[in-house]
C-alpha positions as CSV (number, residue, x, y, z in Angstrom):
1,M,0.0,0.0,0.0
2,D,1.4,3.4,-0.9
3,K,1.7,6.1,1.7
4,I,-1.3,8.2,0.6
5,A,-3.5,5.1,0.4
6,Q,-2.3,4.2,3.9
7,L,-3.3,7.7,5.2
8,K,-6.6,7.4,3.5
9,Q,-7.2,4.1,5.2
10,W,-6.3,5.5,8.6
11,I,-8.7,8.4,8.1
12,K,-11.4,6.0,7.3
13,E,-10.7,4.0,10.5
14,S,-10.5,7.1,12.7
15,S,-13.1,9.1,14.5
16,R,-11.0,11.5,16.6
17,I,-8.7,13.1,14.1
18,V,-6.8,16.3,15.0
19,F,-4.8,18.3,12.4
20,F,-1.8,20.4,13.5
21,G,-0.4,22.7,10.7
22,G,2.1,25.3,10.0
23,A,3.2,27.7,7.2
24,G,3.3,25.0,4.5
25,V,-0.5,24.8,4.6
26,S,-0.7,28.4,3.5
27,T,2.1,28.5,0.9
28,E,-0.2,26.8,-1.6
29,S,-2.5,29.9,-1.2
30,G,0.4,32.1,-2.2
31,I,1.5,33.1,1.3
32,P,5.3,32.9,1.8
33,D,6.6,30.8,4.6
34,F,9.4,31.9,6.9
35,R,12.2,29.4,6.7
36,S,12.5,28.1,3.1
37,T,15.2,29.3,0.8
38,D,12.8,32.0,-0.5
39,G,11.0,32.6,2.8
40,L,10.8,35.8,4.8
41,Y,13.9,35.0,6.9
42,N,16.1,34.7,3.8
43,Q,15.1,38.1,2.4
44,Q,16.9,41.3,3.1
45,Y,15.4,44.1,5.1
46,Q,16.8,46.9,7.2
47,Y,16.2,44.7,10.2
48,P,15.9,40.9,10.4
49,P,12.2,39.8,10.4
50,E,12.7,38.2,13.8
51,T,13.6,41.7,15.2
52,I,10.8,43.5,13.4
53,L,8.2,41.0,14.5
54,S,9.1,41.3,18.2
55,H,7.2,42.9,21.0
56,S,9.9,45.3,21.9
57,F,10.4,46.5,18.3
58,F,6.6,47.1,17.9
59,I,6.7,49.2,21.0
60,K,9.8,51.2,20.0
61,N,9.3,51.5,16.3
62,P,5.7,50.9,15.3
63,E,6.0,52.7,12.0
64,E,8.8,50.5,10.8
65,F,6.9,47.4,12.1
66,Y,3.8,48.3,10.1
67,K,5.8,48.9,6.9
68,F,6.9,45.3,7.1
69,Y,3.7,44.0,8.5
70,R,1.5,45.5,5.7
71,N,3.9,44.4,3.0
72,K,4.6,40.8,4.1
73,M,2.2,39.6,6.8
74,I,-1.4,40.4,5.7
75,A,-1.8,38.6,2.4
76,A,-5.3,40.0,2.0
77,G,-6.0,38.3,-1.4
78,A,-5.2,34.8,-0.3
79,K,-7.9,32.1,-0.6
80,P,-8.2,28.6,1.0
81,N,-6.6,25.7,-0.9
82,K,-7.2,22.0,-1.1
83,A,-5.7,21.4,2.4
84,H,-8.2,23.8,4.0
85,L,-11.1,22.3,2.1
86,A,-10.1,18.7,2.9
87,L,-10.1,19.5,6.6
88,V,-13.5,21.1,6.3
89,K,-14.8,17.9,4.7
90,L,-13.4,15.8,7.5
91,E,-15.0,18.0,10.1
92,Q,-18.4,17.9,8.4
93,E,-18.1,14.1,8.3
94,G,-17.7,14.1,12.1
95,K,-14.1,12.8,11.9
96,L,-12.0,15.9,12.6
97,Q,-12.2,17.2,16.1
98,A,-10.0,20.3,15.9
99,V,-7.6,22.2,13.7
100,I,-4.6,23.5,15.5
101,T,-2.6,26.1,13.5
102,Q,0.5,28.2,13.7
103,N,-0.7,30.4,10.9
104,I,-2.2,33.8,11.4
105,D,-4.1,34.2,8.1
106,G,-7.5,33.0,9.1
107,L,-7.9,30.8,6.0
108,H,-9.1,27.7,8.0
109,Q,-12.2,29.7,9.2
110,E,-12.7,31.3,5.7
111,A,-12.8,27.7,4.3
112,G,-15.4,26.7,6.8
113,S,-13.6,25.0,9.7
114,Q,-15.5,25.5,12.9
115,N,-13.1,24.4,15.7
116,V,-9.8,26.2,15.0
117,L,-7.2,26.8,17.7
118,E,-4.9,29.6,16.6
119,L,-1.6,29.3,18.5
120,H,-0.2,32.6,17.1
121,G,-3.4,34.7,16.7
122,C,-4.9,36.1,13.5
123,V,-4.3,39.2,11.4
124,K,-8.0,39.6,11.0
125,R,-8.4,40.7,14.6
126,N,-6.8,43.9,15.9
127,F,-7.2,45.9,19.1
128,C,-6.3,49.2,20.7
129,T,-3.5,48.9,23.1
130,R,-5.0,51.6,25.2
131,C,-8.8,51.0,25.4
132,G,-9.1,47.5,23.9
133,K,-11.5,48.5,21.1
134,S,-11.6,45.9,18.2
135,Y,-10.8,46.7,14.6
136,D,-10.9,44.6,11.4
137,L,-8.1,43.9,9.0
138,Q,-9.3,46.5,6.5
139,M,-8.8,49.3,9.0
140,V,-5.2,48.3,9.6
141,A,-4.5,47.6,5.9
142,E,-5.8,51.0,4.7
143,S,-4.5,53.1,7.6
144,Q,-1.5,55.4,7.0
145,R,1.7,54.8,8.9
146,V,0.6,53.6,12.4
147,P,-3.1,52.8,12.8
148,K,-4.7,54.7,15.7
149,C,-7.8,54.1,17.6
150,S,-10.5,56.8,18.0
151,C,-9.1,57.2,21.6
152,G,-5.7,57.9,20.2
153,G,-4.1,54.6,21.2
154,I,-2.0,52.5,18.9
155,V,-3.8,49.5,17.2
156,K,-2.0,46.2,17.5
157,P,-2.7,43.0,15.5
158,D,-4.0,40.2,17.6
159,V,-0.9,38.0,16.7
160,V,1.7,36.6,19.0
161,L,5.0,38.5,18.4
162,Y,8.4,37.3,19.5
163,E,8.9,37.8,23.2
164,E,5.2,37.3,23.8
165,G,3.8,34.1,25.3
166,L,1.2,31.9,23.8
167,D,-2.4,31.9,25.1
168,S,-2.4,29.3,27.9
169,Q,-6.1,28.4,27.3
170,I,-5.4,27.7,23.6
171,L,-2.4,25.6,24.6
172,E,-4.4,23.6,27.1
173,K,-7.1,22.9,24.6
174,S,-4.5,21.9,22.0
175,V,-2.9,19.4,24.5
176,Y,-6.4,18.0,25.3
177,Y,-7.3,17.4,21.6
178,I,-4.0,16.0,20.7
179,S,-3.8,13.6,23.7
180,H,-7.3,12.3,22.9
181,A,-6.8,11.9,19.1
182,D,-6.7,8.5,17.5
183,L,-5.0,10.1,14.5
184,L,-2.8,13.2,14.6
185,I,-2.0,14.6,11.2
186,V,0.8,17.1,11.2
187,G,1.3,19.1,8.0
188,G,3.3,21.9,6.6
189,T,5.4,22.6,9.6
190,S,9.2,22.3,10.2
191,L,8.5,21.4,13.8
192,T,11.3,23.6,15.0
193,V,9.3,26.4,16.7
194,Y,8.7,25.7,20.4
195,P,6.5,25.5,22.4
196,A,4.2,24.7,19.5
197,A,6.3,21.8,18.1
198,G,6.3,20.2,21.6
199,L,2.6,19.6,21.3
200,V,3.3,16.6,19.1
201,D,4.7,14.8,22.2
202,Y,1.2,14.6,23.6
203,C,0.1,12.3,20.8
204,R,-1.1,8.9,22.0
205,G,-2.7,7.7,18.7
206,R,-1.2,7.3,15.2
207,L,1.0,10.1,14.0
208,A,1.2,11.1,10.3
209,L,3.6,13.8,9.2
210,I,3.2,15.5,5.8
211,N,5.8,18.0,4.8
212,K,7.9,18.8,1.8
213,D,11.2,18.5,3.8
214,A,12.3,16.2,6.6
215,T,11.5,17.3,10.2
216,P,13.2,16.5,13.5
217,L,10.2,14.3,14.5
218,D,10.1,12.0,11.4
219,G,11.7,9.2,13.4
220,Q,8.8,9.0,15.9
221,A,6.0,9.2,13.2
222,D,4.0,6.2,12.1
223,L,3.8,7.6,8.6
224,V,5.9,10.2,6.9
225,I,4.8,11.7,3.5
226,N,7.1,14.1,1.7
227,G,4.9,16.3,-0.5
228,K,2.6,19.3,-0.7
229,I,0.0,19.2,2.0
230,G,-2.8,20.3,-0.3
231,E,-2.1,17.6,-2.8
232,V,-1.7,14.9,-0.2
233,L,-4.8,15.7,1.9
234,G,-6.8,16.4,-1.2
235,E,-6.1,12.9,-2.5
236,A,-6.5,11.2,0.9
237,C,-9.8,12.9,1.4
238,S,-11.0,12.3,-2.2
239,L,-11.4,16.0,-3.1
């Protein structure tokens, strides 16, 4: 049995599937990842992306932060791809319990997924750092220089920047779903960013890894498929 056929069989046999995904899920929607040869971390800017996307840089230099953020992080025209649609199908069939994502683009919800745990937040939510008022993506995308609230406070994207901690409730829910899964499908992530990558250690069921490149956890997976996540999931879910 080939690997995709094996995954298809496991999906058929499973009733508590959890999907854990990273940037590779969104690259097929035209959103660049961070760590590939043409990813954001290998492009040249006045400051390294890790510096620009840090809490301290946002506080000290919000105008420079927003120049980079609007140019590289919003991806307003991106649409869900086969990977997102395959997960929606699994959820509608009652097989998929949760989508856990490191992505901030909101494409899982746009595709129709209902139970999405966003480890790193979402660009579509924004809030005033002074009064807490909420703003949509359009306000941030169309504002000049630094977006300001009606109260005068700076508006910040509801995304987890470097130096900021992950939401403890979302982490706890992620651990719960992964530890109760009979099949954990991990896709499009290098599994090098912690604490997110450490969530895989809570898996007690079958573990399937789908990624274009090798990951540090390939050795502990029950099935490793090297390929594009959209193509693999699309075929495995008969899209």
